[in-house]
C-alpha positions in Angstrom: 67.3 29.7 -3.6 65.7 31.3 -0.8 68.3 34.1 -1.2 67.4 34.6 -4.9 63.4 34.5 -3.8 63.9 37.2 -1.2 66.2 39.6 -3.3 64.8 42.5 -4.7 65.5 41.9 -8.3 62.6 39.8 -9.6 64.3 39.0 -12.7 64.7 35.2 -12.0 61.8 32.9 -12.1 60.6 33.1 -8.7 57.7 30.7 -9.2 60.2 28.0 -10.1 62.7 28.7 -7.4 60.0 28.5 -4.8 58.8 25.4 -6.1 62.5 23.8 -5.8 62.9 25.2 -2.1 59.5 23.4 -1.2 60.6 20.3 -3.1 63.8 20.2 -1.2 62.2 20.6 2.1 59.7 18.0 1.2 62.3 15.4 0.0 64.3 16.1 3.4 61.2 15.6 5.4 60.2 12.4 3.2 63.5 10.9 3.8 62.8 10.7 7.5 59.3 9.6 7.2 59.2 7.5 4.1 59.6 4.4 6.2 56.3 4.8 7.8 54.4 6.3 5.0 54.8 4.0 2.3 52.7 1.7 4.2 49.5 3.9 4.0 47.3 3.1 0.8 47.5 5.6 -1.8 50.7 7.2 -0.4 52.4 7.6 -3.8 49.1 8.9 -5.5 48.7 11.5 -2.7 52.5 12.6 -3.2 52.1 12.8 -6.8 48.9 15.2 -6.2 51.0 17.2 -3.8 53.6 17.7 -6.2 51.3 18.6 -9.0 49.6 21.0 -6.7 52.9 22.5 -6.0 53.8 23.0 -9.8 50.2 24.2 -10.7 50.3 27.6 -12.5 47.8 29.4 -10.2 48.6 32.0 -7.8 47.3 29.7 -4.8 49.6 26.6 -5.9 50.9 24.7 -3.1 54.6 25.9 -3.4 53.5 29.7 -2.9 51.3 28.6 0.0 53.8 26.4 1.6 56.7 28.9 1.1 55.0 31.9 2.4 53.3 30.2 5.4 55.8 27.7 6.8 59.4 28.1 5.1 59.6 31.9 4.8 59.0 32.7 8.4 61.4 30.2 9.5 63.9 31.2 7.2 63.6 35.0 8.3 63.6 34.1 11.9 67.1 32.1 11.3 68.8 33.5 8.5 71.5 35.7 10.2 72.5 32.6 12.3 72.8 30.7 9.0 74.8 33.6 7.4 77.1 33.7 10.2 77.8 30.0 10.2 78.5 30.0 6.5 80.8 33.0 6.9 82.6 31.4 9.8 83.2 28.2 7.6 84.3 30.0 4.6 86.9 32.3 6.6 88.1 28.7 8.3 88.3 27.2 4.8 
């Protein structure tokens, strides 16, 4: 999905791809922290509001903000290493 977002062809639905990337990162982070977070009052209401903000049809929605400020810089910093690992695995397979 990140490769499709960063591609020069914008025919794909970039808004929803961005949402799914942010949602995937959120689910991974939540799987580690859910043991502690569910004890907080209104955690599930806050989680629901966060996901609604990420899906909101406005230019400043959560998925755009989080993707461009956190995920994209991290991806651009490490994408060559990830591509090398994937190509090494595919040649070994």
